[in-house]
N, C-alpha and C positions, 0 to 999 in steps of 0.2 A: 610280289616278291618279298620274302621274309628276310629278317636279319640272319646272316650266316656267320658261324664261328669257323675260324680256320687257323692254320699254323703253317709258317714257311720258314725259310732259313733265318729270317730276322726275328722270329718268335710268334706268339699267339696274337690273334686280332679278331675283331668283329667288323663286318661290313654289310651294306645293304645289297642284296643280290650277289651275283657273281663278278660284277665289274665295278662295284662302288669303291669309294676310298676306304683304305684299311685303317681302322682305329686300333692302335696297338696298346698292349698292357704287358706287364711282367708276370711271369708264371708265379702263382702264389699270392699275388696282390689283388685281393677281392675288391677293394675300392676302385683300383685302376681298371679291373675287369668290368665292374658295373658302369663306370664312367665311359669306357669304350663302347659298351653295348648301348648306352643311352645316346651317345653321339651317332651311332649307326642308325638307331631308330629315328632320330631327328632328320638324318639325311634321307631316310625313306619317306618321311612325311613331306619334306620339301620336294622330293622328286614326284610325289603323287599330287601335290597341291596344284591346282589349276591357276594359271596366271589370269589376271583380269583381261577381258577382251580389249584388243587394241583398236576397236572401231568406236570407242567412246568419242562423241563429238566434242570439239573444243568449246570452251565457254565463249559467248559472244564477244567478250572483251579481248579474247586471245586470237580471234580469227583475223587473218590478214588476206587481202586480195590485191595482188600486184605490189609494185614498189616504184617509188620515184628514183631510187638509187640504182636499181638493177632492172634493166629493160627486159621485157618478155623474151624468152628463148635463150637467155645467157647461160642457163644451167643445162642446156641441151647438149653441150659439148664440153670437153675438158679444158678448153682454152677461152671460154667466155669471160668477158670482163666483169667478173663478180667482185663486188666490193664488200668487205666484211670488216669488223672491228680489228684493231691491232692485236688485242689480246687473243682473239679467236684465230687470227692468222698465225700468231706465234705458236699457239697450241697445235695447229695443223702442220706447221713447219717442223715442229718437234716430232710429230707422228711420222712425217715423211722420212726424216733422218733416221729415226729408230727402226722403222720398217725396212728401209733400203739397206741399212747396215746389216740387218739379219738375212735379207734375201738378195742374192746376187744375180739370179736369173732374170733376164730382160722381161720375161712374161709375168714376173711377180713383182716388179718394181712399180713405184708410184711417183707422182709428182704433185706439187702444190695445186696445180690447175684441176686435177682429178678430184682431190679431196675438197677443194672449194665447191666444185659442182655437186658432189655428194652432200656436203654440208647444207648447201642452199636448198637442195631437193628435200632433205630431211626437215629443214626449218619450214618449208612450205607444206610438207605433209602433216606437220603438227597442227596446222589450221583445220584440216579436214577430220583427222582422227588420231588418237593417241591413247596410251594406257593411263589409267587414273594414277598409277604409281609414279609417272613422270611429272616432275614439278615445273619444268621450264622448256621453252622452245630450244634453247641451246643444248640442254641435256638430250632431248630427242634427236637433234641433228648430229651431235657427237656420237650417240649410240649408233646411228646409221653409218657414220664414218668408220666406227670400229667394226661393224658388220661387213662393210666393204673391204676393209683391210684383211679381215679373216678370210673372205672368199678369195681375195687376191693371193693370200699366202697358202691356203690349204686346197684351193680348187673347188670347195663346196661350202655353202652357207650352213649355218646352224639351223635355219628354218628354210626348208626346200621351197617355200612360196616366195622367198626373197629373190626377185629377178629384176627389180626396178632400176638397178644401176649397172647391169651387165653391159650396156652399151658403152660404158666408160672404161671397161677393162681393156688392157693392152691387146692388140690383135692376136698375139700368140697364146693368149690364155685360153684354156679349154672351155670356159663359160662365156667368153666374149661373143657379143653379137656383131662386132665390127667385121667388116669384110676386109680380107687381106688384099693388097694391091695385085692387080692382074686377074681378079676373079669377077 
């Protein structure tokens, strides 16, 4: 997909392909035009760059197996007695409030129990495989929480292969694997 030049009601622009972000410039401004074109080229390179594989094994020192604090199976449901640090819990609480303020439908709302379970699963997944760009277990786990909130809000994940937390979605959600009562 090449860089495309275009013009609309707001003026001239460059963008990568037909749906990329529009980098605008003023008519007659050559430096601005060149800068806008260069930004569109960078966007194209970023779009074509391959992310490192996320099946990179964790270092031995980062691998965890089980927990004395959280018993096996506590992340299998959204109500498990998962214990996490106060700072992480505050971050998750803030995410719950922000998400629920934006989404009123019952099938798109979340609670702290759901996000704790997703966080714990993400932290556990870090031990088996993660991207080399990820610097910590917390970063990997919070990224999984963000992916969960995205699927909850939009109905589809950014990566179609992401189905690991669909069992935690509310029963009315289109991607939920929970059974509704009476079925």
